[in-house]
Structure formats: structure tokens, C-alpha cells
C-alpha positions in Angstrom: -12.8 153.4 173.8 -10.4 151.6 176.1 -13.1 149.2 177.4 -14.2 148.4 173.8 -10.7 147.5 172.9 -10.3 145.3 175.9 -13.6 143.5 175.1 -12.5 143.0 171.5 -9.2 141.5 172.8 -11.0 139.2 175.2 -13.3 137.9 172.4 -10.3 137.3 170.1 -8.3 135.6 172.8 -10.6 133.7 175.1 -9.1 133.0 178.5 -9.6 129.3 179.5 -6.8 128.6 181.8 -4.4 130.2 184.3 -1.6 130.2 181.7 -3.9 132.1 179.2 -4.7 134.6 181.9 -1.0 135.1 182.7 -0.1 135.6 179.0 -3.0 138.0 178.5 -1.9 140.1 181.5 1.7 140.2 180.0 0.4 141.3 176.6 -2.0 143.8 178.1 0.8 145.5 180.2 3.1 145.7 177.2 0.4 147.3 175.2 -0.2 149.9 177.8 3.5 150.7 178.1 3.8 151.1 174.3 0.8 153.4 174.1 2.2 155.5 177.0 5.6 155.8 175.4 4.1 156.9 172.1 2.0 159.5 173.9 5.1 160.8 175.6 7.0 161.1 172.4 4.1 162.9 170.7 3.8 165.3 173.7 7.5 166.1 173.7 7.5 166.7 169.9 4.5 169.0 170.2 6.1 171.0 173.0 9.3 171.4 170.9 7.2 172.5 167.9 5.5 175.2 169.9 8.8 176.4 171.2 10.1 176.7 167.7 7.0 178.4 166.2 6.6 180.8 169.1 9.9 181.2 171.0 8.4 183.5 173.6 6.3 180.6 175.0 9.5 178.6 175.6 10.1 180.2 179.0 6.7 179.5 180.5 6.7 176.0 179.0 10.1 175.2 180.7 8.9 176.8 184.0 5.8 174.5 183.9 7.9 171.4 183.1 10.2 172.2 186.1 7.3 172.8 188.3 5.7 169.4 187.4 9.1 167.6 187.8 9.4 169.1 191.3 5.9 168.1 192.2 6.6 164.5 191.0 9.8 164.4 193.2 7.8 165.5 196.3 5.3 162.7 195.9 
């Protein structure tokens, strides 16, 4: 899916110079950041929905989140 999108973008915006390549890289990085932020927002919303619908799952969810945060700090 991602490769197909990239190929479509390349066909739409042909890279013919170093400036074109630089602009493409900037736009590509912005697109990745935006998609990542949207995924994070949806994930957080989903977690909160689960905690509301089934409060008993809130404790293991929070434990898992803290465990992942600790693992990220150790890296």
C-alpha cells in the first residue's frame, strides 16, 4: 500500500532536479508525520473508549502503557 502511494506520487511529481528532490523529501516527511499523528490520535481515542465501555480493563491498559513508556526510556 505504502509503495503504491509512493509510486503514484512520483508519477504525479516527476523529479528532474536537485531542488525537485529536496521539495519531494520535505513533502514526503510531512506526510509521514501527519499520518503518524493521526494514528496516535485514533489509538488514544480507542484506548479511552475501551476504558469507558469496560472499566475493569483500565488497570491493565494503564499498566501496559507505563511498561511501554519505561521500555522507551531505557532505549
